[in-house]
C-alpha positions, -999 to 999 in steps of 0.1 A, spaced: 139 730 397 152 701 418 117 685 414 119 688 376 154 673 375 143 644 398 113 638 376 136 637 345 160 613 362 131 591 373 116 592 337 150 583 323 153 554 347 119 541 336 128 545 300 160 526 304 142 497 321 116 498 295 142 496 267 159 468 285 127 449 287 120 455 250 154 443 241 150 412 263 116 405 248 131 409 213 157 383 221 132 359 236 109 362 206 139 357 182 150 327 202 114 313 202 110 318 164 144 302 156 136 273 179 103 267 160 122 268 127 149 245 140 123 221 154 103 219 122 135 215 101 146 187 125 113 169 121 115 172 83 151 160 80 144 132 105 115 119 85 133 123 52 163 104 66 141 75 78 124 71 44 154 77 22 163 40 20 130 34 2 142 53 -28 179 42 -29 188 22 -60 195 -15 -59 232 -25 -57 249 -56 -70 285 -65 -66 306 -75 -96 299 -111 -107 328 -129 -90 339 -161 -108 342 -193 -86 366 -221 -96 340 -249 -90 351 -280 -108 327 -295 -133 315 -331 -131 331 -351 -159 307 -359 -187 278 -342 -170 260 -309 -177 246 -287 -150 208 -285 -149 201 -265 -116 218 -241 -92 208 -234 -56 219 -216 -24 212 -219 13 199 -191 34 231 -178 49 248 -175 14 277 -197 24 270 -228 4 259 -233 -31 247 -264 -49 252 -275 -86 230 -303 -98 243 -323 -128 221 -340 -154 230 -376 -144 225 -373 -106 257 -358 -92 252 -329 -68 282 -307 -58 280 -285 -27 306 -257 -28 317 -227 -9 303 -194 -22 333 -176 -8 360 -193 -28 344 -221 -49 360 -249 -29 340 -282 -31 325 -291 2 306 -323 -6 298 -343 -37 268 -366 -34 250 -387 -60 213 -390 -61 202 -426 -56 191 -433 -92 184 -469 -102 214 -487 -116 218 -488 -153 189 -464 -158 200 -430 -170 182 -397 -163 165 -383 -193 152 -350 -179 152 -328 -148 128 -305 -131 129 -282 -100 98 -272 -81 91 -241 -62 125 -226 -49 112 -223 -13 103 -260 -11 136 -271 -27 120 -301 -44 138 -315 -75 132 -346 -96 149 -366 -123 128 -381 -150 143 -415 -160 146 -433 -193 122 -461 -181 93 -438 -173 100 -434 -136 110 -404 -116 132 -398 -86 123 -370 -61 149 -354 -38 157 -322 -20 189 -304 -10 191 -299 28 213 -278 51 215 -287 87 227 -258 109 245 -265 142 263 -243 168 293 -251 189 310 -230 215 339 -209 203 370 -222 222 385 -187 220 355 -169 233 330 -189 254 304 -161 249 303 -168 212 290 -197 191 304 -210 158 279 -218 132 283 -249 111 262 -258 80 262 -294 68 248 -299 33 232 -331 20 203 -347 2 170 -360 15 143 -380 -1 108 -369 10 90 -398 -8 116 -424 -1 146 -436 -20 127 -457 -45 119 -443 -79 82 -436 -86 65 -450 -117 49 -423 -138 45 -440 -172 33 -476 -171 45 -480 -207 81 -473 -196 88 -446 -222 116 -422 -214 105 -389 -199 116 -359 -221 100 -330 -202 91 -328 -165 74 -305 -140 71 -313 -103 56 -298 -71 56 -314 -37 41 -305 -3 28 -323 27 -6 -331 11 7 -347 -20 30 -346 -50 20 -337 -86 42 -346 -116 36 -338 -153 58 -354 -179 61 -355 -217 71 -390 -228 92 -398 -258 62 -409 -278 45 -375 -273 21 -383 -245 15 -357 -218 9 -374 -185 -3 -361 -152 4 -381 -120 -5 -375 -84 12 -393 -55 3 -395 -18 26 -407 9 24 -420 45 51 -424 71 52 -453 95 50 -447 132 88 -445 135 90 -419 108 118 -437 91 99 -454 63 77 -438 37 50 -455 16 41 -437 -16 11 -444 -37 2 -431 -72 -33 -419 -65 -41 -406 -100 -28 -408 -136 -43 -390 -165 -32 -384 -201 -37 -348 -210 -50 -335 -243 -24 -334 -271 -13 -299 -282 -2 -286 -315 35 -281 -320 62 -296 -299 61 -291 -261 89 -267 -251 84 -264 -213 61 -274 -185 53 -251 -156 33 -263 -126 24 -238 -100 32 -244 -64 -3 -252 -52 -6 -279 -78 -38 -264 -93 -26 -249 -126 -4 -263 -153 10 -242 -181 24 -259 -212 46 -239 -236 44 -254 -271 47 -245 -307 74 -219 -299 49 -191 -291 18 -206 -273 9 -213 -237 -20 -237 -229 -35 -235 -194 -48 -267 -178 -68 -267 -145 -54 -297 -127 -70 -292 -93 -91 -323 -99 -63 -348 -107 -88 -373 -121 -104 -347 -145 -79 -320 -156 -94 -295 -180 -78 -275 -208 -90 -239 -202 -74 -220 -230 -45 -216 -254 -29 -181 -259 -2 -169 -282 22 -150 -258 45 -136 -285 38 -122 -320 40 -144 -350 76 -148 -361 88 -145 -325 97 -175 -303 96 -180 -265 131 -189 -253 127 -188 -215 98 -187 -190 94 -190 -153 67 -188 -126 71 -159 -102 68 -166 -64 33 -177 -55 27 -193 -89 2 -167 -101 23 -150 -128 46 -162 -156 75 -142 -170 79 -149 -207 112 -141 -225 115 -142 -263 143 -145 -289 138 -108 -295 148 -99 -260 113 -90 -249 100 -98 -214 64 -98 -204 43 -108 -174 11 -129 -178 -15 -141 -153 -52 -151 -152 -77 -123 -150 -114 -128 -143 -136 -113 -170 -172 -100 -169 -185 -136 -174 -166 -149 -144 -142 -167 -166 -104 -166 -161 -85 -154 -191 -47 -156 -194 -37 -120 -200 -6 -100 -207 -3 -76 -178 29 -56 -185 61 -56 -204 96 -48 -191 125 -30 -206 138 -54 -233 172 -69 -234 196 -67 -264 196 -104 -272 175 -135 -270 165 -143 -234 184 -174 -222 173 -176 -186 147 -163 -162 150 -171 -124 125 -158 -98 131 -147 -63 119 -171 -36 94 -149 -18 90 -117 -38 80 -107 -73 115 -100 -85 134 -120 -111 167 -120 -129 169 -124 -166 199 -130 -189 204 -129 -226 226 -145 -252 250 -115 -252 260 -121 -216 238 -93 -201 222 -99 -167 192 -77 -156 174 -76 -123 137 -67 -125 107 -63 -101 73 -71 -115 49 -52 -93 67 -18 -96 76 -26 -133 112 -16 -126 145 -25 -141 166 -24 -109 201 -29 -123 221 -42 -152 253 -63 -152 272 -83 -177 292 -116 -176 311 -108 -208 305 -126 -240 293 -159 -224 255 -161 -221 240 -173 -188 224 -208 -189 213 -211 -153 206 -186 -124 193 -188 -89 186 -165 -60 194 -169 -24 163 -174 -2 166 -139 11 172 -125 -24 205 -110 -12 227 -129 -36 225 -145 -71 245 -174 -85 249 -179 -123 264 -204 -147 275 -194 -181 275 -215 -213 312 -221 -207 304 -238 -174 317 -209 -153 300 -203 -119 297 -167 -108 282 -152 -77 273 -116 -66 258 -102 -35 228 -79 -38 214 -50 -17 178 -47 -28 156 -42 2 127 -22 -12 122 -31 -49 84 -28 -48 86 10 -43 84 34 -72 65 65 -80 41 45 -101 34 19 -74 29 46 -48 7 70 -67 -5 53 -99 -27 24 -107 -11 -10 -105 -24 -43 -119 -19 -67 -91 -21 -105 -94 -56 -120 -95 -72 -85 -99 -95 -77 -127 -79 -44 -136 -53 -19 -124 -63 -1 -93 -52 20 -63 -48 -3 -34 -34 -3 1 -32 -37 16 -2 -40 39 -10 -75 52 -19 -107 33 -27 -143 41 7 -154 29 38 -141 12 25 -154 -21 5 -122 -25 20 -90 -36 23 -61 -11 0 -33 -21 13 0 -10 -5 27 -30 -7 59 -10 -33 74 -34 -64 60 -15 -50 72 18 -42 107 5 -76 107 -12 -93 97 21 -74 125 39 -87 151 15 -121 136 15 -124 138 53 -112 174 53 -136 183 25 -167 170 42 -156 184 76 -149 218 61 -182 217 41 -200 216 74 -177 236 96 -168 267 74 -203 280 68 -214 275 104 -181 287 120 -175 318 97 -211 330 97 -214 324 134 -182 343 140 -194 372 119 -228 374 137 -211 370 172 -186 397 165 -207 422 146 -244 417 155 -246 398 188 -252 416 220 -221 419 243 -238 399 271 -248 371 248 -213 371 231 -198 368 265 -216 334 269 -214 321 234 -178 327 226 -163 310 257 -187 281 253 -176 274 217 -140 278 226 -144 253 254 -156 228 228 -120 229 214 -107 214 247 -130 183 243 -107 153 235 -113 141 199 -113 105 212 -146 114 229 -160 128 197 -149 97 178 -164 75 205 -197 92 203 -196 93 165 -188 56 162 -211 42 189 -240 66 188 -241 89 158 -233 62 132 -261 39 143 -285 68 146 -278 81 111 -280 45 98 -314 41 114 -327 75 104 -309 82 71 -338 99 53 -345 120 84 -308 130 87 -306 141 51 -339 160 53 -326 178 84 -294 188 67 -313 200 37 -341 219 54 -321 236 82 -307 264 60 -341 271 45 -356 271 80 -333 299 90 -343 320 60 -380 313 66 -376 322 103 -359 354 95 -386 364 70 -413 356 96 -395 376 122 -396 407 99 -434 402 95 -440 403 132 -454 436 147 -427 460 159 -442 462 194 -433 425 198 -399 424 181 -388 455 200 -391 436 233 -362 414 221 -330 433 226 -308 439 196 -283 411 191 -305 385 209 -323 373 177 -300 343 174 -314 328 206 -348 325 189 -333 301 163 -327 274 189 -363 262 191 -364 265 153 -334 241 150 -349 217 175 -383 217 158 -369 212 123 -346 183 134 -375 167 153 -398 170 123 -372 157 99 -365 126 120 -402 120 127 -411 123 90 -380 103 79 -394 69 84 -428 75 66 -409 91 37 -385 62 37 -414 37 37 -432 56 9 -403 63 -15 -376 38 -7 -393 6 3 -387 12 40 -349 8 37 -331 37 20 -296 22 22 -307 -10 5 -327 10 -21 -296 30 -30 -276 -2 -33 -301 -20 -54 -315 8 -75 -286 32 -79 -257 8 -74 -243 30 -46 -222 14 -19 -235 22 16 -215 17 48 -228 25 83 -196 43 93 -194 66 64 -182 101 53 -215 117 64 -209 106 100 -172 116 99 -181 149 83 -206 158 111 -182 147 139 -151 163 124 -171 194 115 -179 199 151 -143 194 161 -131 220 136 -158 246 142 -143 260 175 -109 266 158 -123 284 128 -149 303 149 -124 316 175 -99 329 150 -125 344 126 -145 360 154 -113 377 168 -105 389 133 -140 404 127 -142 419 163 -107 435 158 -118 456 129 -113 492 142 -145 508 153 -138 541 135 -141 522 102 -175 509 109 -186 542 126 -174 562 96 -192 539 71 -224 541 91 -220 579 94 -217 582 56 -251 565 52 -242 529 47 -265 503 62 -251 477 87 -251 451 60 -233 473 35 -208 481 62 -203 444 69 -197 434 32 -177 465 21 -157 473 52 -157 447 79 -153 415 58 -126 431 36 -106 443 66 -110 410 85 -105 388 54 -68 379 62 -79 366 96 -109 348 83 -87 331 56 -62 321 82 -90 306 104 -102 285 74 -67 273 67 -59 265 103 -92 246 104 -83 227 73 -49 218 88 -67 205 118 -91 184 97 -62 170 76 -43 158 106 -72 145 126 -67 109 137 -91 96 164 -124 107 150 -116 91 116 -102 60 133 -133 54 153 -161 68 131 -153 53 97 -148 18 84 -111 26 76 -115 12 41 -88 24 18 -110 31 -12 -112 60 -37 -148 69 -37 -162 105 -33 -196 92 -22 -208 106 11 -222 71 20 -188 52 19 -159 52 43 -123 59 37 -89 57 54 -67 87 60 -29 89 62 -30 98 99 -55 70 108 -34 45 88 -3 54 108 -22 51 141 -36 17 131 -7 0 115 24 14 132 22 -10 161 22 -40 138 48 -29 113 81 -48 114 110 -25 122 129 -15 90 104 -32 67 89 -16 36 56 -12 55 73 5 84 92 30 63 61 38 42 42 47 74 70 72 81 67 84 44 30 89 50 39 111 80 63 130 57 36 135 31 13 149 58 41 171 71 49 185 36 12 189 27 4 209 59 35 229 55 26 238 20 -9 247 29 2 268 58 28 286 37 3 293 10 -22 305 35 4 329 50 13 343 16 -24 348 8 -30 364 42 -1 388 37 -14 398 2 -49 404 17 -34 424 45 -14 446 22 -44 450 -2 -69 461 25 -46 478 50 -54 512 34 -91 509 42 
């Protein structure tokens, strides 16, 4: 009796310890699960927080009036600001320039341009805002070139020696000297003027009072002291006369294209790159009949013109190369119209944004590339005559028809981002048609940033598709054979060997794919395609021949060892395909299959293409799918298969009707995990493909994936820039995509488990 009680006490003690361990394990598992959820949520909210500024709306302060005194008897013709948004400049029509504080409107300096005595200015023109060049056209056919200049200096703060006080001194400079330049030898007053100046030369286009349109080109040289400048008129040409009165002259910053607005609704394009032989390329009606152009301006870079009409409509035009290799001035897009006639259009200095105002006092901020109306403001009843952006586009200064100056600060860091620009086709400047493009870097800031995520997302799915096309059949069928048919001894070698492949660094696979596999496939393209095509058929033929062999021979091979006999078959087929590839290529494709595809079929071929990546990534994904699927098939209870076989089913019937159905949740999970692995792969794609962001399903072209793009461009992205935040947004897209796929896979797996759990 004592022994029984001792045994009961001992058993109770073991049970208590076991329950304590179970409870501890339960808490540990709960903590681990919650930690995973918290970690995933933290990653999501961190990425979302980083990219949130991309989608925040633009903000503009109220238009604050400034009490800037007007110049008696003169009318303002131009406004400007310096980079720090501390000083503004108002240019009057007879040569007076007033520099004033943008904080309170207090005049800081009034300076007069050195116009010739007793010769009034008859017109005014401003060049590209970044170069700050301006010019007066004079009543005697000459012009005077000048620039506003802001010298920045720093002095030590007497109150705090560790700080410096910034001082900005405004003034005027004369890049071509202080002498007026002769444009019209006849001395006729200049009525319209366009000017552009850079270090190579200066181009001026003017309409004289007697209706002549003159093009002049000037070159200049400085003496060895740098204090004296000699300017020479190197070319003068009279342009073709146009129908209707000339309304406005627009000369792009590179001094190659001249646009003349005339007749109220027409724009004529002159190619003036050869200053001795300018050519009229075409004349286009930019507004419908009965409508009139009231304002126009060149966007930053000089490729596009924004045209505003008396009906309040705004449209963007630029040259598009047609099928005959001719440039055609084309309307690209229209923006949300304004209520009244457009009175002013002012571009940003370095981006494709612009501000537009109408006769009813409305002021709208637009961005051309994303085709967005960013914000709307109003000055009241007074229409805006003049407008100008700060160099950093963080402020705008306006002058109304009443002569009032108003200024407003702007927060508009990421105007180029919209749903359409990220995922839709965009018609970029100088392109023949709308397209999906990712081009984060350009030769200069004149070009639009191209931030379409569509080609990157497409490349990610394309890489996963070709990798899964290779990996799923091999891995799943191999797992089924290994778990169900293969002998235990052979399985004990094959399964660990394949699982060890998963430990191989993907950078090694990418290195081999880029430096060995890609050149091999390129040099043996026909043989590679033949091998991929004939290998499946060779398995079927080998299996058929195996069944034709005498039983006394086949019985010598142990059950489950048949797969080993396929190894020489695979080697033989691949060797034959590669050996026959070159003769076939010579007979059918002129000895160069890639060139034949390009010339005869019009297919693009790249050495580092989807075929190479599909093979390399397929081998990287196979171990993952194989391991999970093999475990799922092998874990099917033996009593199910034994019962099926006992009831008279063949092994194949048992496989299809019992084993695969029971193991289907695990097999599906294996495929989804493999797909997630393929979607997130970076190094293989980075090293084995050309990283071209194109949308082409062809197996012979490359691509760029989201993950590879992040790996390539993150080191060069400026902190806080649109490019930088979009790389984080790419990571967020990858995160959401994989989360969605895994969640969907889990739901499907649970449904399959519930459906076949009763088997």
